Structures are given as structure tokens and as C-alpha cells.
C-alpha positions in Angstrom: 48.8 -28.7 -71.3 51.6 -25.7 -71.3 50.3 -22.1 -72.7 52.7 -20.0 -72.9 52.4 -19.5 -76.2 49.1 -17.4 -75.7 49.7 -13.5 -75.0 48.6 -10.3 -74.2 49.8 -7.9 -76.8 50.8 -4.9 -75.2 50.4 -2.9 -78.1 47.1 -3.0 -79.2 45.5 -5.1 -76.2 44.5 -8.0 -78.1 45.0 -11.9 -77.1 47.3 -13.7 -79.1 48.5 -16.9 -79.8 51.8 -16.7 -80.9 51.6 -20.5 -82.8 48.7 -19.7 -85.3 49.0 -16.2 -84.9 45.2 -15.8 -84.3 44.2 -12.6 -82.4 41.2 -11.5 -80.5 40.0 -8.4 -78.3 38.4 -8.7 -75.0 34.5 -8.2 -75.6 34.7 -4.5 -75.3 36.7 -2.3 -73.4 36.9 -0.8 -71.1 35.6 -4.1 -69.3 35.8 -5.1 -65.6 39.0 -7.3 -64.8 36.6 -10.2 -64.6 35.2 -10.2 -68.2 38.8 -10.2 -69.0 40.3 -12.8 -67.3 37.0 -14.8 -68.6 37.8 -13.9 -71.9 41.3 -14.8 -71.7 40.8 -17.8 -70.2 38.3 -18.9 -73.1 41.0 -17.9 -75.6 43.3 -19.9 -74.0 40.8 -23.0 -74.0 40.0 -22.6 -77.5 43.9 -22.4 -78.4 46.1 -24.9 -75.6 45.9 -27.2 -78.6 47.8 -25.3 -81.1 51.1 -26.5 -82.4 54.6 -24.4 -83.1 54.9 -24.1 -86.9 58.0 -26.1 -88.1 61.1 -24.2 -88.2 61.2 -24.9 -92.0 58.1 -22.7 -92.8 59.0 -20.2 -90.3 62.2 -20.1 -92.8 60.5 -20.0 -96.3 58.6 -17.3 -94.8 61.3 -15.3 -93.8 63.1 -16.2 -97.5 60.0 -14.8 -99.6 60.2 -11.4 -97.4 64.3 -11.3 -98.1 64.2 -12.2 -102.0 60.7 -9.8 -102.2 62.9 -7.2 -100.6 66.0 -8.4 -102.6 64.0 -7.9 -105.9 62.6 -4.3 -105.3 65.9 -3.4 -104.5 67.3 -4.4 -108.1 64.2 -3.1 -109.5 64.9 0.5 -107.9 68.7 0.5 -110.0 67.2 -0.3 -112.7 64.5 2.4 -113.1 67.1 4.7 -112.0 69.0 3.5 -114.4 66.5 3.9 -117.1 65.8 7.6 -115.7 69.4 8.8 -115.4 71.3 7.5 -118.4 74.2 9.7 -117.9 74.9 7.7 -114.5 74.7 4.5 -115.7 78.2 3.2 -115.6 78.1 2.6 -112.1 75.3 1.6 -111.3 75.3 -1.0 -114.1 78.4 -2.2 -112.4 76.5 -2.6 -109.2 73.6 -3.9 -110.5 75.6 -6.6 -112.0 77.7 -7.3 -108.9 74.3 -7.3 -106.8 72.8 -10.1 -109.4 76.2 -12.0 -108.8 76.7 -12.0 -112.9 79.7 -13.6 -114.0 80.3 -15.5 -110.4 81.0 -18.8 -109.3 78.0 -20.3 -107.7 
């Protein structure tokens, strides 16, 4: 069985299953190498049956993040318009453009 999806995260030293996302630290640090190897072997055994998430699930999470960022930007433009009413014309045009108001699908 392939376990290429189980890695050691070099940023935090944790073991990570890239399929299910679970991370786990070695039992204690600093630890003798045999303790780390045993912990990694146990982690691999535990996660060897994990399946790669479907591409649609990954994309839907990306879309949710993109939509949240887009909503944030639109809200910031609206807040700026409310805070500085004298500068609204260009920002209202920009807001309409970003919302694609009046454009064909």
C-alpha cells in the first residue's frame, strides 16, 4: 500500500496525512531516533487506508475561500463609500463593475 501521502511537516515537526489532514507530534522532543521512527511507523499504519479527497471537494473549499475573499473586498469598498461620501463616484463605478451589474451572464 502506498503511503506517500504521509509526510513529516518540516515547519512544525509533526507527522501529517495529506489525505485526511490529521497532524500528530512525536511523543516527546527531543526524542531518540528509534522513538521517532516507531511513532512515524504507527502514524503511517493508522493512515495507510486514508483516501484522497475527491477533486470536487477540494475545489468547493477553494471556491468558498475565494467567495469569502471577494465578499470581504466588496464590503471594504462599501465601507469606504460610507466613510468618505465625497469620493463616492469612482468607487460606486468600481463597485458596480466588480459586482458585474448590468453585464450579460
